[in-house]
Each structure stands twice: as structure tokens, then as C-alpha cells.
C-alpha positions in Angstrom: -60.6 163.8 73.7 -60.0 167.0 75.6 -56.4 168.1 76.3 -55.9 169.6 79.8 -54.3 173.1 80.1 -52.3 173.0 83.4 -50.2 175.5 85.3 -46.6 174.7 84.2 -43.6 174.6 86.5 -41.4 177.4 85.0 -38.6 177.3 87.6 -37.2 175.0 90.3 -38.7 177.0 93.2 -42.0 177.7 91.5 -45.0 176.2 93.4 -47.9 178.4 92.2 -48.9 181.1 89.8 -51.8 183.2 88.8 -53.4 183.9 85.4 -53.4 187.7 84.8 -55.0 187.6 81.3 -56.6 185.1 78.9 -56.0 186.0 75.2 -59.1 184.0 74.2 -62.6 183.7 75.7 -64.4 180.5 76.8 -65.7 178.7 73.7 -63.2 180.3 71.3 -61.3 178.1 68.9 -57.5 178.1 69.5 -54.6 176.7 67.5 -51.7 174.8 69.0 -48.8 177.3 69.7 -51.0 180.4 69.9 -50.5 182.5 73.0 -53.2 181.4 75.4 -52.7 183.3 78.7 -50.3 185.2 80.9 -49.0 183.4 83.9 -47.6 185.5 86.8 -45.3 184.1 89.4 -43.6 185.9 92.3 -40.7 186.8 89.9 -41.9 187.0 86.3 -44.8 187.1 83.9 -44.8 184.6 81.0 -47.0 184.1 77.9 -48.1 180.5 77.8 -48.9 178.8 74.5 -51.9 176.5 73.7 -50.8 172.8 73.9 -53.4 171.7 71.3 -55.9 173.0 68.8 -59.6 173.0 69.5 -62.3 174.7 71.5 -61.2 176.4 74.7 -63.1 175.6 77.9 -61.9 177.8 80.7 -62.2 176.4 84.3 -60.3 179.1 86.3 -60.5 182.7 87.4 -58.1 185.6 86.5 -56.0 186.8 89.5 -56.4 183.6 91.5 -53.4 181.6 92.7 -53.2 178.0 91.4 -50.7 175.3 92.3 -48.3 173.9 89.6 -50.1 171.1 87.8 -53.6 172.4 88.4 -55.9 172.1 85.4 -57.1 175.6 84.5 -58.8 174.8 81.1 -59.4 172.1 78.5 -59.1 172.2 74.8 -61.4 169.8 73.1 
């Protein structure tokens, strides 16, 4: 079963963020806890970890704004 990778809510006022960089490519194997991507908000940039181990299926674009909770990839 695939595990969704969603835009996390990193602060009380955060409503959206954008991915500035993926550390892996679509189809790569990732391990839970590895740094997966960089999430930029209006105030900070944060490295986000993989929530599970498996094959990464990216469903989003770099430098595009996404609302908190949006599924941006899956790990299956």
C-alpha cells in the first residue's frame, strides 16, 4: 500500500508552501527518515524527511505553491 507524502503544516499561520528541490528522482528507492525534499514557506525553508521506505512516485512540480495537506508524492 502506498504512503502519501503531503505538504506538512509547519506553523500555526502556514497555509501553503512550495517544493524548491527534491533530493531523489521519480522511481528512486527511499528509506524512512531520509531527507526527501526542501519545503519553502513565506518565512523559512525546511528539509522534509520521507515518512516511509519504498519507491518514490512524485506527483508535483518544483517551484509550485501547494496548500497544506496536498499529496505531492507517494511511496509504495
